[in-house]
Backbone bond lengths (Angstrom), bond angles and torsions (degrees), N, CA, C in turn:
res aa  C-N    CA-C-N  psi(-1)  N-CA   C-N-CA  omega(-1)  CA-C   N-CA-C  phi
1 M - - - 1.454 - - 1.522 108.74 -
2 N 1.302 115.98 132.94 1.444 121.79 177.78 1.529 108.31 -86.55
3 I 1.332 116.55 113.03 1.464 120.54 -178.70 1.517 109.71 -87.55
4 N 1.307 115.51 134.15 1.455 120.26 171.86 1.520 107.93 -137.09
5 T 1.302 116.28 174.04 1.455 119.80 -176.25 1.524 112.92 -64.77
6 K 1.333 117.47 -22.69 1.469 121.01 179.05 1.535 110.89 -59.01
7 V 1.327 117.03 -39.25 1.462 120.52 179.45 1.525 109.85 -59.66
8 F 1.313 116.87 -45.41 1.464 120.41 -178.13 1.522 111.56 -70.60
9 T 1.318 116.73 -34.17 1.465 120.05 175.24 1.522 110.05 -62.65
10 V 1.322 116.68 -44.86 1.469 121.27 179.00 1.529 110.40 -63.51
11 L 1.321 117.04 -41.94 1.465 120.57 -177.79 1.531 112.83 -76.04
12 A 1.327 117.96 -9.37 1.463 120.95 179.21 1.525 112.52 -76.16
13 N 1.318 117.60 -7.89 1.459 122.18 -179.89 1.528 109.49 -95.95
14 Q 1.320 117.30 125.68 1.459 121.44 -175.95 1.531 112.81 -60.92
15 T 1.314 118.00 -40.29 1.467 119.30 -179.11 1.520 111.29 -65.67
16 R 1.332 117.79 -39.51 1.466 118.94 177.40 1.525 110.45 -64.49
17 L 1.322 117.10 -39.35 1.481 119.71 174.42 1.525 110.40 -61.97
18 D 1.329 116.05 -42.92 1.466 120.24 178.41 1.522 110.82 -58.69
19 I 1.325 117.13 -44.43 1.468 120.78 179.85 1.528 110.42 -57.97
20 L 1.327 116.90 -44.91 1.474 119.72 177.30 1.519 111.02 -60.60
21 Q 1.326 117.10 -40.01 1.467 120.51 178.68 1.523 110.89 -68.16
22 W 1.330 118.14 -42.78 1.462 120.71 179.12 1.521 111.32 -61.15
23 L 1.325 116.45 -40.11 1.459 119.93 -178.24 1.531 112.55 -76.99
24 K 1.313 117.00 -12.13 1.464 119.85 174.89 1.525 110.25 -70.29
25 N 1.316 115.83 -35.43 1.464 121.18 -179.29 1.528 109.21 -138.24
26 P 1.335 117.48 67.34 1.463 119.74 -172.55 1.528 114.76 -65.01
27 E 1.330 117.85 -28.60 1.460 119.13 179.24 1.524 111.42 -61.71
28 K 1.310 116.98 -30.85 1.467 122.22 179.55 1.523 111.65 -90.21
29 E 1.318 117.38 -37.27 1.464 121.95 -169.82 1.522 115.31 -90.92
30 I 1.327 117.76 -30.34 1.473 120.86 -178.70 1.526 107.27 -93.51
31 T 1.330 115.48 96.31 1.461 120.55 -171.60 1.532 113.59 -102.97
32 S 1.332 117.51 2.51 1.463 119.86 179.77 1.527 111.82 -74.04
33 V 1.326 115.97 -14.65 1.468 122.01 176.45 1.527 107.89 -133.66
34 S 1.326 116.25 168.33 1.465 120.40 -178.56 1.530 111.33 -69.64
35 C 1.303 115.21 158.99 1.463 121.44 177.05 1.528 110.03 -57.78
36 E 1.319 117.27 -37.70 1.460 121.17 179.47 1.524 111.19 -64.86
37 T 1.337 116.58 -37.76 1.459 120.39 177.95 1.519 110.59 -67.10
38 V 1.329 116.96 -41.24 1.463 120.85 176.80 1.527 109.70 -60.71
39 Q 1.325 117.17 -45.29 1.462 120.88 179.48 1.521 110.57 -61.53
40 F 1.332 117.73 -40.87 1.459 121.86 178.00 1.530 110.17 -62.43
41 M 1.341 116.65 -46.94 1.466 119.86 -179.92 1.525 110.71 -59.48
42 M 1.315 117.06 -44.31 1.464 120.24 -178.41 1.527 110.74 -64.58
43 K 1.328 116.55 -41.85 1.468 120.45 -176.48 1.528 112.33 -78.19
44 E 1.316 117.09 -46.86 1.460 120.84 -172.25 1.530 114.05 -92.77
45 K 1.310 117.09 -28.98 1.469 120.91 -175.82 1.523 112.65 -109.34
46 G 1.321 117.51 -9.82 1.457 120.60 176.03 1.509 114.95 81.20
47 G 1.325 118.32 16.72 1.453 120.43 178.04 1.511 112.15 163.63
48 I 1.319 114.67 -167.63 1.459 122.15 -178.86 1.523 109.18 -101.78
49 C 1.325 115.74 136.75 1.459 122.39 -178.70 1.531 110.38 -63.80
50 V 1.317 115.60 141.29 1.457 121.59 178.35 1.532 110.80 -53.39
51 A 1.322 117.41 -41.82 1.464 120.88 -177.59 1.529 111.35 -57.71
52 D 1.330 117.48 -37.28 1.460 120.45 179.91 1.525 111.75 -74.71
53 I 1.318 116.96 -31.97 1.472 120.36 175.15 1.529 109.39 -69.63
54 V 1.324 117.25 -38.93 1.467 121.96 176.78 1.526 109.91 -60.58
55 K 1.331 117.03 -45.97 1.471 120.37 179.08 1.520 110.98 -60.30
56 R 1.319 117.06 -42.26 1.474 121.37 -179.00 1.522 110.71 -66.55
57 A 1.333 117.07 -38.94 1.464 121.22 -177.68 1.528 112.39 -74.66
58 G 1.330 116.02 -30.84 1.457 119.43 -177.85 1.527 112.98 69.87
59 L 1.315 116.17 25.71 1.460 122.18 179.43 1.521 109.58 -118.33
60 A 1.317 116.13 171.45 1.463 120.86 178.03 1.526 110.24 -62.79
61 Q 1.325 115.50 147.18 1.455 121.07 -179.98 1.517 110.89 -58.14
62 S 1.318 117.63 -39.06 1.470 120.32 -179.12 1.528 111.51 -64.69
63 T 1.318 117.35 -37.93 1.464 121.35 178.34 1.513 110.77 -65.93
64 V 1.324 116.56 -47.72 1.467 120.61 -179.75 1.519 110.48 -64.17
65 S 1.324 117.43 -41.17 1.462 120.02 177.97 1.526 111.37 -60.41
66 K 1.323 117.36 -39.86 1.467 120.95 176.72 1.521 110.44 -63.96
67 Y 1.336 117.74 -43.17 1.458 121.31 178.35 1.526 111.13 -62.17
68 L 1.327 116.75 -42.40 1.465 120.67 178.87 1.530 110.47 -64.39
69 S 1.316 116.07 -41.56 1.466 120.44 177.75 1.526 110.75 -62.00
70 D 1.320 117.17 -43.03 1.466 121.15 178.08 1.525 111.05 -60.06
71 L 1.329 116.62 -45.80 1.460 121.17 179.68 1.529 111.14 -64.31
72 Q 1.317 116.83 -37.31 1.460 120.72 178.67 1.532 110.85 -70.30
73 T 1.316 117.63 -42.26 1.458 121.67 178.87 1.528 111.12 -58.91
74 C 1.326 116.54 -35.73 1.476 121.21 178.80 1.525 112.04 -79.62
75 G 1.320 117.01 -5.39 1.460 120.23 178.61 1.510 114.78 86.24
76 L 1.340 117.24 12.12 1.462 119.61 -177.99 1.525 113.17 -91.81
77 L 1.333 116.80 -16.28 1.467 121.95 176.46 1.517 110.11 -127.98
78 I 1.324 114.33 155.32 1.469 123.28 174.04 1.524 106.14 -121.70
79 S 1.319 117.03 140.31 1.460 119.99 177.47 1.519 110.60 -120.21
80 E 1.328 114.42 153.13 1.465 122.44 172.62 1.511 107.47 -132.63
81 R 1.313 115.40 134.07 1.460 120.98 178.82 1.528 108.66 -101.97
82 H 1.330 115.30 130.67 1.471 122.43 175.90 1.520 106.58 -130.89
83 G 1.332 115.57 104.57 1.461 119.47 -175.80 1.514 109.97 63.43
84 K 1.328 116.17 -127.50 1.464 119.32 -179.81 1.528 112.70 -91.01
85 W 1.312 118.56 2.35 1.458 122.73 -176.38 1.530 111.08 -106.45
86 T 1.318 115.41 143.20 1.463 121.54 175.19 1.515 108.38 -117.02
87 Y 1.321 115.53 136.90 1.465 123.22 -177.57 1.525 108.95 -120.10
88 Y 1.327 115.74 138.83 1.464 121.01 -176.88 1.523 111.54 -120.55
89 R 1.331 113.77 146.26 1.465 121.38 172.30 1.523 107.69 -143.26
90 R 1.317 114.76 163.19 1.458 120.03 178.95 1.524 110.55 -71.76
91 N 1.321 115.88 147.23 1.460 121.67 172.36 1.528 105.65 -94.85
92 E 1.322 115.54 86.58 1.464 121.50 -173.06 1.529 112.33 -59.55
93 E 1.308 116.99 -36.61 1.462 120.53 179.72 1.534 110.72 -60.45
94 N 1.329 116.86 -47.09 1.458 120.24 -179.55 1.525 112.33 -72.01
95 I 1.326 117.46 -33.77 1.460 120.06 177.08 1.525 109.95 -65.08
96 Q 1.322 116.97 -42.12 1.471 120.05 177.68 1.527 111.29 -66.54
97 A 1.329 116.82 -37.68 1.468 120.43 177.99 1.531 110.06 -64.63
98 L 1.324 117.05 -40.62 1.460 121.32 177.78 1.525 110.09 -63.07
99 A 1.323 117.03 -45.22 1.467 120.92 178.82 1.524 111.13 -60.34
100 K 1.324 116.15 -39.46 1.471 120.29 179.74 1.521 111.01 -66.10
101 V 1.314 116.83 -45.16 1.466 120.63 178.74 1.527 110.22 -60.86
102 I 1.323 116.79 -44.54 1.453 119.85 179.56 1.527 111.22 -61.69
103 S 1.327 116.32 -44.46 1.460 118.89 -176.95 1.536 112.62 -71.77
104 E 1.310 117.48 -29.42 1.471 120.29 -176.44 1.517 114.11 -95.18
105 E 1.331 117.06 -29.52 1.458 118.91 -170.76 1.523 115.04 -115.04
106 L 1.316 117.39 -18.27 1.475 118.30 -178.63 1.513 111.07 -109.07
């Protein structure tokens, strides 16, 4: 993973950090729907629906969408579009690469 200052700027926001934490364990953290629904979204849709992340964040949809876009641009999230809905999950490979760079080089 190529680290640049944009990654750290994105991670400097508490809500964006929270989103990464929520998506690490969505069955526990995304409580607006049942655990079974979360499992279905992860398996069949490839992530958690934006609407459920918005509910968890308690912020405007436009704000959360911008945060998700920022995280995706930095390579920390992956999205899948199904019809009019977009689903997000963590990019574990890039998150691990970032952790490795931080631990070895900073």
